[in-house]
C-alpha positions in Angstrom: 58.4 87.1 17.2 58.7 86.5 20.8 56.9 88.7 23.3 60.1 90.3 24.6 60.9 91.8 21.3 57.2 92.7 20.9 56.7 95.0 23.8 59.4 97.4 24.8 59.5 100.7 26.8 58.1 103.4 25.2 55.6 101.6 22.7 52.0 102.6 22.9 49.1 99.7 23.2 45.8 100.6 21.7 47.0 104.2 21.5 46.3 104.4 25.1 48.8 102.4 27.4 52.5 103.5 26.8 54.8 100.9 28.4 57.2 102.3 30.9 59.1 99.1 32.3 59.0 95.4 32.9 57.9 94.5 36.5 58.0 90.8 36.5 57.8 87.9 34.5 55.9 84.6 35.5 55.2 81.1 33.9 52.3 82.3 32.3 52.7 86.2 31.3 54.8 89.2 31.9 53.8 92.4 33.6 54.7 95.8 32.8 54.1 99.2 34.3 52.6 101.4 32.0 50.8 105.0 31.9 47.3 105.2 30.7 47.5 108.3 28.5 43.7 108.6 28.5 43.3 109.0 32.1 46.7 110.2 33.1 47.5 107.1 35.7 49.8 104.6 36.3 48.6 100.9 35.5 50.0 97.6 35.5 49.6 95.4 32.1 49.9 91.5 31.9 50.8 90.3 28.5 50.4 86.6 27.8 53.6 84.8 26.8 53.9 83.9 23.2 54.7 80.1 23.7 51.4 79.9 25.5 49.4 81.9 23.1 50.8 79.5 20.4 51.0 76.1 22.3 48.9 73.1 22.2 46.8 74.3 25.3 46.3 77.7 23.8 42.4 77.7 24.4 42.7 76.7 27.8 45.4 79.4 28.7 43.6 82.2 26.8 40.3 81.2 28.6 42.1 81.3 31.8 43.8 84.7 31.0 40.3 86.1 30.2 38.7 84.4 32.9 40.9 86.6 35.5 39.5 89.8 33.9 35.9 88.8 34.1 36.2 87.3 37.6 38.1 90.3 39.1 36.0 92.6 37.4 32.8 91.1 39.0 34.1 91.8 42.6 34.0 95.3 44.1 36.2 95.3 47.2 39.3 97.2 48.5 41.3 93.9 48.9 40.9 92.7 45.4 43.2 94.1 42.8 41.0 95.7 40.2 41.0 94.9 36.5 40.2 98.1 34.3 40.4 96.8 30.8 41.4 93.7 28.4 42.1 93.2 24.9 44.6 91.8 22.3 47.7 93.1 21.0 49.4 91.5 18.1 48.0 88.2 18.9 48.6 88.1 22.5 46.0 88.8 25.1 46.5 91.4 27.9 45.0 92.8 30.9 45.1 96.3 32.2 45.1 96.1 36.2 45.3 98.6 39.2 49.1 99.5 39.8 49.7 98.5 43.4 52.6 100.2 45.1 54.0 97.7 47.3 55.3 94.1 47.7 53.8 90.6 47.8 53.4 88.5 51.1 56.1 86.1 49.9 58.6 89.1 50.1 57.6 90.1 53.7 57.7 86.2 54.6 61.4 86.1 53.2 62.1 89.4 55.1 60.5 88.7 58.3 60.8 84.9 58.7 57.7 84.6 61.0 54.9 86.9 61.8 53.2 87.7 65.3 49.4 86.6 65.9 48.6 90.2 65.5 50.0 90.6 62.1 49.1 87.3 61.0 45.3 87.6 61.7 45.2 91.1 60.5 46.7 90.1 56.9 44.3 86.9 57.2 41.3 88.9 57.9 42.1 91.4 55.1 42.5 88.3 52.9 39.2 86.5 53.9 37.3 89.9 53.6 38.3 90.1 50.0 37.6 86.4 49.3 34.0 87.1 51.1 33.2 89.4 48.3 34.4 86.9 45.8 32.4 84.2 47.3 29.4 86.3 47.6 29.8 87.0 44.0 30.0 83.2 43.4 33.6 83.3 42.3 36.3 80.9 43.8 40.1 81.9 43.4 41.7 78.4 43.5 45.0 79.9 43.7 45.4 81.7 47.1 49.2 81.8 48.0 51.7 84.4 49.3 52.7 85.3 45.7 49.2 86.4 45.0 48.8 88.4 48.2 50.0 91.9 47.5 50.6 94.3 50.5 50.4 98.0 49.3 52.3 100.9 50.6 49.3 101.4 53.2 50.1 97.9 54.6 46.7 96.6 53.3 46.1 93.5 51.2 45.3 93.3 47.8 44.3 89.8 46.3 45.4 89.3 42.4 45.7 86.8 39.8 42.0 85.4 39.4 43.4 83.6 36.4 42.3 80.2 38.0 39.2 81.5 39.3 36.0 79.7 38.6 32.2 80.3 39.1 31.2 78.2 42.1 28.6 76.5 40.0 31.6 75.3 37.5 34.2 74.6 40.3 35.8 71.7 38.5 39.3 71.6 36.7 39.4 71.4 32.9 39.3 68.5 30.9 42.7 68.6 29.6 43.8 67.3 33.1 46.1 70.2 33.5 46.3 70.9 37.5 46.8 74.5 37.6 48.0 76.0 41.0 50.7 75.8 43.6 51.3 72.2 45.5 51.9 73.8 49.0 48.6 75.5 49.0 46.1 73.3 47.2 43.1 71.9 48.9 42.8 68.0 49.1 39.3 68.1 47.3 40.9 70.0 44.5 43.7 67.6 44.0 41.6 64.6 44.5 38.1 65.3 43.0 38.8 68.5 40.8 36.4 70.2 43.0 37.3 74.0 43.6 34.9 75.4 46.3 34.8 78.2 48.7 36.2 75.9 51.4 39.3 75.4 49.1 40.2 78.9 49.2 40.0 78.8 53.0 42.3 75.9 53.2 44.9 77.9 51.0 44.4 81.0 53.3 44.8 78.7 56.4 48.2 77.0 55.0 49.5 80.7 54.4 48.7 81.7 57.9 50.3 78.6 59.2 53.4 79.5 57.3 53.4 83.0 58.5 53.3 82.0 62.2 55.6 79.1 61.9 58.2 80.4 59.2 57.3 77.2 57.2 54.7 75.0 55.6 53.2 72.1 57.5 53.9 69.8 54.6 57.2 69.4 52.9 58.4 67.0 50.3 61.0 66.6 47.6 58.7 66.7 44.8 55.1 68.0 44.2 53.7 64.6 43.8 54.7 63.6 47.2 53.4 67.0 48.7 49.9 66.7 47.0 49.7 63.2 48.4 50.5 64.4 51.9 47.5 67.0 51.7 45.1 64.6 50.4 45.9 61.7 52.9 47.6 63.5 56.0 45.7 65.7 58.6 47.3 69.2 58.8 49.2 69.3 62.0 48.2 72.0 64.6 50.0 75.0 64.6 50.7 74.6 68.3 53.4 72.1 67.2 55.3 74.5 65.5 54.3 77.4 67.9 53.7 75.7 71.4 52.8 78.8 73.4 50.0 80.1 70.8 46.5 80.6 72.2 44.6 77.5 72.0 41.8 79.3 70.3 43.9 80.8 67.6 45.3 77.2 66.7 41.8 75.8 66.7 40.7 78.4 64.2 43.7 77.7 61.9 43.2 74.1 62.3 39.7 74.6 60.9 40.7 76.4 58.0 42.9 73.8 57.1 40.9 70.5 57.9 41.5 67.8 55.4 37.8 67.2 55.0 36.2 70.2 53.4 32.9 69.8 55.5 35.0 70.6 58.6 36.0 74.1 57.3 33.6 77.1 57.3 31.2 77.1 54.4 32.8 80.4 53.0 35.1 83.2 53.8 32.0 85.2 55.1 31.6 82.5 57.8 35.3 82.3 58.3 35.6 86.1 58.7 32.8 86.2 61.4 34.4 83.3 63.3 37.7 85.5 63.1 36.1 88.5 64.5 34.4 86.7 67.3 37.9 85.1 68.1 39.6 88.5 68.2 37.4 89.6 71.1 38.7 86.8 73.2 42.4 87.3 72.7 44.6 88.9 75.5 47.2 91.5 74.8 49.9 88.9 75.2 48.1 86.5 72.8 48.2 89.1 70.1 52.1 89.8 70.8 52.8 86.1 70.6 55.5 85.4 67.8 57.6 82.3 67.6 61.3 83.1 68.5 60.6 86.6 68.9 62.5 89.0 71.1 60.3 89.9 73.9 60.1 93.7 74.1 58.7 95.8 77.1 55.0 95.8 76.3 53.0 99.1 76.9 49.4 100.1 75.9 50.6 101.8 72.7 52.1 98.6 71.3 49.0 96.4 71.3 47.4 96.3 67.9 45.2 93.2 67.3 43.5 93.5 63.8 43.2 96.3 61.3 45.5 98.8 63.1 43.5 98.6 66.2 45.3 100.3 69.2 44.7 100.4 73.0 43.0 103.3 74.0 41.6 102.8 77.5 42.2 100.2 80.3 39.9 100.1 83.2 42.6 99.7 86.1 41.4 97.3 88.8 42.6 96.1 92.1 44.1 92.7 92.4 40.6 91.1 92.9 38.8 88.8 90.1 37.3 91.8 88.3 37.5 91.7 84.3 39.5 94.0 82.7 37.9 95.8 79.5 40.4 96.8 76.7 39.1 99.0 74.1 40.6 99.2 70.8 39.8 101.5 67.8 41.0 102.4 64.3 44.2 104.3 63.9 42.7 106.2 60.7 39.5 106.5 58.7 40.9 104.8 55.5 41.1 101.5 57.0 39.5 98.9 55.0 39.0 96.2 57.3 35.4 95.1 58.1 36.4 94.6 61.9 34.4 97.0 64.1 35.6 100.3 64.4 35.5 99.9 68.4 35.8 96.6 70.1 35.6 95.7 73.7 38.0 92.7 74.2 37.7 91.0 77.7 40.7 89.2 79.2 40.6 86.8 82.1 41.3 88.5 85.4 44.8 88.6 86.8 44.3 86.4 89.8 46.7 87.3 93.0 48.9 84.7 94.4 46.6 83.9 97.1 43.8 83.1 94.5 46.2 81.1 92.6 47.1 79.0 95.6 43.5 78.4 96.6 42.7 77.3 92.9 45.3 74.7 92.9 43.9 73.2 96.2 40.1 73.1 94.8 38.3 69.8 94.4 39.0 68.3 90.9 35.6 66.6 90.9 33.8 69.9 91.1 35.5 70.7 87.9 34.9 67.3 86.3 32.7 67.5 83.3 30.6 64.2 83.0 28.2 65.4 80.6 29.5 62.9 77.8 29.4 60.2 80.2 26.3 57.3 80.2 23.4 58.3 82.6 22.5 56.2 85.3 19.9 56.6 87.8 21.0 56.9 91.5 19.0 57.2 94.7 19.6 60.7 95.9 19.6 59.8 99.5 22.4 57.6 98.6 24.2 60.4 97.2 23.6 62.8 100.1 24.8 60.1 102.4 28.2 59.6 100.9 28.6 62.5 98.7 32.6 62.7 99.2 33.1 59.0 98.1 31.3 59.3 94.8 33.7 58.3 91.7 32.3 60.2 88.7 33.1 57.5 86.4 31.5 54.6 88.3 28.4 56.1 90.4 27.7 54.7 93.7 24.9 51.9 93.6 22.0 51.2 96.3 23.5 48.7 98.8 21.4 45.8 100.1 20.3 46.5 103.9 21.8 44.3 106.4 21.1 43.6 110.3 23.4 45.0 112.7 23.3 41.9 114.9 24.5 39.6 111.9 26.9 39.6 109.1 25.8 39.5 105.4 26.5 36.2 103.8 29.6 36.3 101.9 27.9 34.7 98.7 25.2 37.3 98.8 27.7 40.1 98.8 29.4 38.4 95.7 26.2 38.2 94.1 25.3 42.0 94.7 28.9 42.8 93.4 28.5 40.9 90.2 25.1 42.2 89.4 26.3 45.7 90.2 29.3 45.2 88.0 27.2 43.4 85.2 24.9 46.5 85.2 27.6 49.1 85.0 29.2 47.1 82.2 26.1 46.8 80.3 25.3 50.6 80.4 28.7 51.4 79.4 28.6 49.1 76.5 25.2 50.5 75.4 26.4 53.9 76.0 29.6 53.3 73.8 27.4 51.8 71.0 25.1 54.7 71.3 28.0 57.0 71.0 29.3 55.1 68.1 26.0 55.2 66.3 25.7 58.8 66.9 29.1 60.4 66.3 30.5 57.8 63.8 28.0 55.4 62.7 24.6 56.0 60.7 23.4 58.4 63.1 26.3 60.9 62.2 25.2 61.7 58.9 22.2 61.9 56.5 22.1 60.0 53.4 21.2 61.8 50.1 17.8 60.2 49.0 17.2 59.2 45.3 14.4 61.6 43.7 11.2 59.7 42.6 11.8 60.9 39.2 15.2 60.3 38.7 16.3 57.1 36.5 19.7 55.6 36.6 21.1 52.5 35.1 23.6 52.1 38.0 22.3 53.2 41.5 25.7 53.4 42.9 26.7 56.2 40.6 23.2 57.8 40.1 23.8 61.7 40.0 20.9 64.0 41.4 20.1 66.1 38.2 17.3 67.1 36.0 14.6 66.4 38.6 11.6 68.4 39.9 12.8 70.7 42.8 9.3 70.8 44.2 9.1 67.1 44.6 12.6 66.8 45.9 12.2 69.8 48.4 9.6 67.9 49.9 11.7 64.8 50.1 14.5 66.7 51.9 12.1 68.3 54.4 10.5 65.1 55.4 14.2 63.4 55.8 15.2 66.5 57.9 18.2 67.4 55.6 19.3 70.9 55.8 20.2 72.6 52.4 21.0 75.9 50.7 19.9 76.9 47.3 21.6 78.8 44.6 20.8 79.1 40.9 23.1 78.9 37.8 22.2 78.9 34.2 22.3 75.5 32.1 21.8 74.5 28.4 20.3 71.1 29.2 18.3 71.4 32.3 14.9 73.2 32.1 14.4 76.4 34.4 13.3 75.8 38.1 14.6 71.9 37.8 17.6 70.6 39.9 20.8 71.3 37.9 23.3 69.8 40.6 23.8 69.0 44.1 26.9 68.8 46.4 27.5 66.1 47.3 25.6 64.9 43.9 25.7 61.0 44.2 22.5 59.3 45.5 23.6 57.7 49.0 26.5 60.2 49.6 27.0 61.1 53.5 26.1 64.5 54.9 27.6 64.9 58.3 25.3 66.1 60.9 28.2 67.5 63.3 30.2 70.0 61.1 27.3 72.5 60.3 27.3 70.6 57.0 24.4 71.4 54.5 23.5 69.9 51.3 23.9 72.5 48.6 21.4 72.5 45.8 21.9 74.4 42.6 18.6 75.1 40.5 18.5 75.8 36.5 17.9 79.2 35.4 17.6 77.8 32.2 19.3 78.7 29.1 21.4 81.9 29.5 20.1 84.8 27.1 22.6 86.9 25.1 22.1 90.4 23.0 23.9 90.8 19.6 25.4 94.1 20.1 23.6 97.1 18.4 26.6 98.6 17.0 28.4 95.5 15.5 27.8 96.6 12.1 29.7 100.1 12.8 33.0 99.6 12.0 33.9 102.8 13.8 33.0 101.3 17.3 34.8 99.1 19.4 32.4 96.0 18.8 32.3 96.7 14.9 36.1 96.5 14.6 36.4 93.1 16.4 32.8 91.4 15.9 33.7 88.0 16.9 35.1 89.1 20.0 32.2 91.2 20.7 29.9 88.1 20.2 31.9 85.9 22.6 32.0 88.7 25.2 28.2 89.1 24.8 28.3 85.4 25.7 27.4 83.5 22.4 29.0 80.3 22.2 27.5 79.1 18.5 29.0 81.7 16.3 29.2 80.6 12.5 31.9 82.2 10.6 33.6 80.8 7.7 36.5 82.5 6.2 36.3 81.2 2.9 32.9 82.7 2.5 34.4 86.4 3.7 34.1 89.1 0.7 36.1 91.8 -0.5 34.4 95.3 0.0 35.3 98.9 -0.8 33.0 100.4 1.6 33.5 97.8 4.6 37.0 97.8 6.2 38.7 94.4 6.7 37.5 92.2 9.7 34.1 94.3 10.1 30.5 92.8 9.5 29.3 92.8 6.0 25.9 90.5 7.0 24.9 89.2 10.4 21.9 86.9 11.2 20.0 87.6 13.2 20.0 91.3 13.1 21.9 93.5 15.7 20.0 94.1 19.0 18.4 90.7 18.8 18.1 88.9 22.3 18.4 85.2 22.2 19.6 81.9 23.9 23.3 82.3 24.1 23.7 78.9 22.4 21.7 79.5 19.4 23.4 80.1 15.9 24.6 83.4 15.1 26.1 83.7 11.6 27.9 86.5 10.1 30.0 87.4 7.0 32.8 89.5 7.3 34.9 91.8 4.9 38.3 91.0 3.6 38.7 94.7 2.8 39.5 96.2 -0.6 40.5 93.5 -3.5 43.7 93.5 -4.8 44.1 94.6 -8.3 46.8 95.3 -10.9 47.3 98.7 -12.4 46.3 98.3 -16.1 48.3 99.6 -19.1 46.7 102.6 -20.4 49.4 104.7 -22.0 48.7 105.8 -25.4 45.3 104.5 -25.1 42.1 106.6 -25.6 40.8 108.0 -22.7 37.7 106.2 -23.1 39.4 103.0 -23.1 41.4 104.1 -20.0 38.1 104.8 -18.2 36.8 101.2 -18.9 40.0 99.6 -17.6 40.3 101.9 -14.4 36.5 101.6 -13.5 37.1 97.7 -13.8 39.7 97.9 -11.2 37.7 100.4 -8.9 40.5 102.7 -8.8 40.0 106.4 -7.7 41.0 108.2 -10.9 42.1 111.9 -11.2 42.5 113.3 -14.7 44.7 116.2 -15.8 45.4 117.4 -19.3 48.7 118.5 -21.1 49.8 119.4 -24.7 52.0 117.0 -26.5 53.9 117.1 -29.5 54.1 113.2 -29.9 50.7 112.1 -28.3 47.5 112.7 -29.9 44.7 114.3 -28.6 42.5 112.5 -26.5 45.1 109.7 -25.7 46.9 109.0 -22.6 50.3 110.6 -22.0 51.1 109.0 -18.6 50.0 107.6 -15.3 51.1 108.0 -11.7 51.5 104.3 -11.3 53.3 101.9 -13.6 51.3 99.1 -15.5 51.4 95.9 -13.4 51.8 97.4 -10.0 49.9 95.7 -7.1 47.0 98.0 -5.9 43.6 97.6 -4.1 40.3 98.9 -4.5 39.8 102.5 -3.8 43.6 103.4 -4.5 44.2 106.8 -6.1 45.9 107.0 -9.8 46.5 110.4 -11.4 46.4 110.1 -15.3 47.5 112.9 -17.8 45.4 113.0 -21.2 47.0 114.7 -24.2 45.5 118.0 -25.5 47.5 117.5 -28.7 50.2 119.9 -29.9 50.5 123.4 -28.7 48.9 125.9 -31.5 48.4 129.3 -32.2 45.9 131.5 -34.0 47.5 133.0 -37.0 47.1 136.8 -37.3 46.3 138.6 -40.6 49.4 139.8 -42.2 48.0 140.2 -45.6 48.9 143.7 -47.0 51.8 144.4 -44.8 55.2 144.4 -46.3 57.3 141.3 -46.4 59.7 142.2 -43.5 57.1 143.2 -41.1 54.9 140.2 -41.8 58.1 137.6 -41.6 58.7 139.3 -37.9 55.0 138.8 -36.7 54.8 135.4 -37.8 58.4 134.2 -36.7 57.6 136.1 -33.1 55.0 133.3 -33.0 57.3 130.4 -33.1 56.5 129.7 -36.6 58.8 129.4 -39.7 58.1 131.9 -42.7 58.3 130.7 -46.6 58.3 133.6 -49.0 56.5 132.7 -52.2 56.9 135.4 -55.2 55.6 133.9 -58.4 55.5 137.1 -60.3 58.3 138.9 -58.4 59.0 140.8 -55.3 58.6 144.1 -56.7 56.4 146.0 -54.2 57.5 143.7 -51.2 53.8 143.5 -50.0 52.2 140.1 -48.6 49.2 139.4 -50.9 48.4 135.9 -49.5 48.9 133.7 -46.4 48.7 130.0 -45.9 47.1 128.9 -43.7 45.0 131.8 -43.7 44.4 134.3 -40.8 42.3 132.9 -37.9 43.7 129.5 -38.5 44.8 127.2 -35.4 48.1 126.3 -36.4 50.4 123.8 -34.3 53.7 125.2 -33.3 55.5 122.3 -34.5 54.9 119.5 -36.8 55.0 115.6 -36.3 59.0 115.7 -36.6 59.3 118.4 -33.9 60.2 121.2 -36.2 58.5 124.7 -36.3 55.2 124.8 -38.5 55.7 126.6 -41.8 53.6 129.6 -42.8 53.8 130.4 -46.4 53.5 134.1 -47.5 53.0 135.1 -51.3 54.2 138.6 -52.0 54.2 141.0 -55.0 
């Protein structure tokens, strides 16, 4: 049965979620609108496709599906779609999520074509705010794209589909080799090294912003293979190539997000959001309004809205001098969810008068020349003062040789001085170039990941830093001056407090000194603990109904359950726990063995043949089949007293322990007690006996002279069956005289 025939409008899942309609169908699951009848609210239910739940990669897709629930549930942010519940229906995993009224960003892109800087940065800011909470919780999304960015009916972003999300400490693709994600937004390190990082989420968000501004993605190709090749081997072009009049700082910020080298991007969404806030304070009204091929409308103060529904509320008017204008922006409403400041002061460059513009254009270019990056050469101050206007900033003026006013300098001397001066300048420039190369591109531009003293590797070139003393290695890093950050994660094979991993992880790897890069140290927290649910043996609870799922959800990874050893039980429902070791409530390492015996429910049995058997024999047979028997008694002219007349279930019928059976036991034929008719006349005695349903036989051995009954047989007070074994009325003999 496929998933489409299993899930239909009107049906109810778990006696709680009533299906309303199908919303959408994707490559992995179908999403339905449903009504939560317990909490009386609309929800969205994502149900996995049958072909995935039964395919060769079943475990990976189920793991991804369940990871979406745990990843999203661990993050509390208004820009993340909430996950309410998860479960399994008819063999298919499902998620119950917040029902978002709105559309996805892809729909808006198709409708609008391009976005203004204002709308782009506002949506980007809300996306980064949601990702910031995810990164702070140690989760990377790995599949940021317009289809997973929902825009609700209030115009705010909500990120969905955490199915590819991973803990930062486990941020590599699965061993099956399946590259899950969307090629147009995948970060180079994710494609090339299977490394999923917060910087990868920023790359995808930056690509999305690039597309919003330009109306297209920066890289295009005929097939996904070529597309991912471009992401890995080509630098992302600046957005200014598609939007030539965009503010340079906006272009630089997007270039930073989409940098090919992950070390050139912000460390995470928290840092990126901070940079975006700082950038927003430096943009003018015209910068916010910029939109490629947009029709220029008359701009007034009410139309300006940079980020998070900010509006222009106050402009300090000034004369046409060089004073700075202060624009104050405040939120439109109290329900805005952006993290941007409620009120921001954004300074713009003063609007210069035509006179000032002209004078600026005539200013001395040397006064604006920045020679901070040029090699330093010592020059006499008096020489500079003497010929200031002739100084070339690229080649400083040198001290000339003294000469007599009465005689000319020898021509050869002049040539010698010029040669010495030129050689000196060339030498300085060469040394400066070498120094610059060493500092910016050579060994001086990076730190080298040192080898720990207690690390033993067979191959130095592939020696990874792992399972070493942090106390000793921390001292090594401090001596080398290498900056680092420390996080912690659980490990089954590295003792608590030791180094679990580093990023980068290979001894000799380079860590850039010029991109705020830091070595990431991940320390082991030891083996993760887990607790056996205390109610796992109670079949009435959620954990008791699905004990294997409860143990996996609790974090146990070494669960021993052999179906062949499961037992039938009259008391324990099918699938519930009969026995578990260790006992419920035990806290232990998650990878220690937990063994359990489950019930197969009541055992199937056949209804025994008990008709015409004695009640005692029937008791033995029915008790052996563990059936619930209810006895009734009836008179029978054909079945002897104490034997079984009938049963409510035919012999040989398939039943189970505990099923009910109604059995009728014979009380024998129906009988009456004979009255005393002796002394009565024959006619009256006959009438009395026959009124009881009996037959009368008159015996008159001496003759019937007085017409009086002398004897009766059977005698008065006897219990007489109404009918004999042939079904005829029983005969009562009256002797008369």
